[in-house]
C-alpha positions as CSV (number, residue, x, y, z in Angstrom):
1,M,-20.0,119.8,-4.0
2,R,-19.1,122.0,-1.1
3,K,-20.2,125.0,-3.1
4,Y,-23.7,123.6,-3.5
5,Y,-23.9,122.6,0.1
6,A,-23.3,126.2,1.1
7,F,-25.7,127.5,-1.5
8,T,-28.5,125.2,-0.2
9,L,-27.8,126.1,3.5
10,I,-27.6,129.8,2.8
11,D,-30.1,130.5,0.1
12,H,-32.5,127.6,0.2
13,N,-32.6,126.4,3.8
14,I,-36.3,127.0,4.3
15,E,-37.1,125.3,1.0
16,A,-35.0,122.3,1.9
17,I,-36.8,121.9,5.2
18,E,-40.2,122.3,3.6
19,L,-39.3,119.8,0.9
20,A,-38.2,117.3,3.5
21,M,-41.5,117.7,5.4
22,E,-43.5,117.2,2.2
23,V,-41.6,114.0,1.5
24,V,-42.3,112.8,5.0
25,T,-46.0,113.6,4.5
26,E,-46.1,111.7,1.2
27,L,-44.6,108.6,2.8
28,V,-47.4,108.4,5.3
29,Q,-50.2,106.0,4.3
30,P,-53.3,108.0,3.1
31,Q,-55.6,106.5,5.8
32,S,-53.2,107.9,8.5
33,R,-52.6,111.3,7.0
34,N,-55.3,113.2,9.1
35,H,-53.8,111.8,12.3
36,I,-50.2,112.5,11.3
37,E,-50.8,115.9,9.7
38,D,-50.8,117.9,13.0
39,I,-47.7,116.0,14.2
40,I,-45.8,116.9,11.0
41,K,-46.9,120.5,11.2
42,N,-45.4,120.7,14.7
43,A,-42.2,119.1,13.6
44,K,-42.0,121.5,10.7
45,R,-42.6,124.5,12.9
46,W,-39.8,123.3,15.2
47,M,-37.4,122.7,12.3
48,L,-38.0,126.1,10.8
49,A,-37.6,127.8,14.2
50,T,-34.4,126.0,15.2
51,R,-32.7,124.8,12.0
52,N,-33.1,127.8,9.7
53,I,-29.5,128.9,9.8
54,A,-29.2,131.2,6.8
55,D,-29.7,134.4,8.9
56,V,-27.3,133.0,11.5
57,F,-24.5,132.8,8.9
58,R,-25.2,136.3,7.9
59,A,-25.2,137.3,11.6
60,H,-28.4,139.4,11.3
61,K,-28.8,141.4,14.5
62,T,-32.3,140.1,15.1
63,I,-31.3,136.5,14.8
64,F,-29.7,136.7,18.3
65,E,-32.9,137.8,20.0
66,T,-34.6,135.3,22.2
67,K,-37.8,133.9,20.7
68,T,-40.5,131.6,22.0
69,L,-42.1,128.6,20.3
70,N,-45.4,127.1,21.3
71,L,-45.9,123.4,20.3
72,D,-48.7,120.9,20.7
73,Y,-46.2,118.1,20.6
74,D,-42.9,118.1,22.5
75,V,-40.8,117.8,19.4
76,P,-37.4,118.7,21.1
77,S,-37.9,116.1,23.8
78,W,-38.8,113.5,21.2
79,Y,-35.8,114.5,19.0
80,E,-33.4,114.0,22.0
81,S,-35.0,110.8,23.1
82,S,-34.0,107.2,22.2
83,L,-35.9,105.1,19.8
84,E,-37.3,103.0,22.6
85,E,-39.1,106.1,24.1
86,G,-41.6,106.1,21.3
87,N,-42.9,108.0,18.3
88,L,-43.5,111.7,18.1
89,S,-47.2,111.0,18.6
90,D,-46.3,109.7,22.1
91,F,-45.0,113.2,23.0
92,K,-48.4,115.0,22.6
93,E,-48.3,117.8,25.2
94,K,-48.5,121.5,24.8
95,C,-45.3,123.2,25.7
96,T,-43.4,126.4,25.2
97,Y,-39.7,126.7,24.4
98,K,-37.3,129.6,24.7
99,L,-35.0,129.7,21.7
100,T,-31.6,131.2,21.9
101,L,-28.3,131.1,20.1
102,D,-24.8,131.2,21.5
103,K,-23.9,134.6,20.1
104,N,-20.3,134.7,21.3
105,R,-19.5,131.3,19.9
106,I,-21.2,132.0,16.5
107,L,-19.5,135.4,16.0
108,S,-16.2,133.9,17.0
109,I,-16.6,131.1,14.4
110,I,-17.6,133.6,11.8
111,D,-14.7,136.0,12.5
112,L,-12.2,133.1,12.5
113,N,-13.4,131.6,9.2
114,T,-13.8,134.9,7.4
115,G,-10.3,135.7,8.4
116,L,-8.9,132.4,7.4
117,Y,-10.7,131.7,4.2
118,S,-12.7,134.5,2.7
119,K,-15.3,137.2,3.4
120,N,-17.4,135.4,0.7
121,I,-20.1,133.6,2.7
122,Y,-20.2,130.7,0.1
123,H,-16.5,130.0,0.8
124,W,-16.2,130.2,4.5
125,V,-19.6,128.6,5.6
126,P,-18.6,125.0,4.4
127,K,-15.2,125.4,6.1
128,A,-16.8,126.7,9.3
129,I,-19.2,123.7,9.4
130,E,-16.3,121.3,8.6
131,N,-14.2,122.7,11.3
132,S,-16.9,122.9,14.0
133,T,-20.4,121.4,13.7
134,L,-23.6,122.5,12.2
135,R,-25.2,122.2,15.7
136,F,-23.4,125.3,16.8
137,F,-25.6,127.3,14.4
138,W,-28.9,125.8,15.5
139,K,-31.1,127.5,18.1
140,N,-31.1,125.9,21.5
141,G,-34.5,125.3,23.1
142,Q,-35.2,125.5,26.8
143,R,-38.6,124.3,27.9
144,I,-40.2,127.1,29.9
145,H,-43.8,125.7,30.1
146,K,-45.3,122.3,29.9
147,T,-49.1,121.6,30.1
148,T,-49.8,118.1,31.3
149,P,-53.2,116.6,31.4
150,S,-54.8,116.7,34.9
151,I,-55.3,113.4,36.6
152,Q,-58.7,112.9,38.1
153,K,-59.2,110.4,40.9
154,M,-62.0,108.0,40.5
155,P,-64.4,107.8,43.5
156,S,-63.7,104.9,45.7
157,S,-66.4,102.3,46.0
């Protein structure tokens, strides 16, 4: 099973994310789809930008470059929030995130695991995840811009 886990993460990560988002879209009632479609698109963009870890495992040089992600819904804040704080639709606000990886930590994990287990990516990736956490390979987002609706005062009577 570990072999196929690595195969999915390394060779089919994007497809797995896209499939998951298609399933979520299909679960939505048809009368709500138009309203939910934009929300799901933002969630998918965030997932692909932060959870696509195949290139991280391969330590491609460009993967460590800082990227920005513009969203119409604050997906990262919603993801980190508690269930009581609302649905993703409650987090509608344009925002920009700076996406980074902890290069030193990732390269250290890769070096350790390729040294202990194998240079074969399909052998060491499951062990690296088992011995650390998948989160170490996700891009971290730091909000650098948030657009909030302006509040207009009503004239007093």
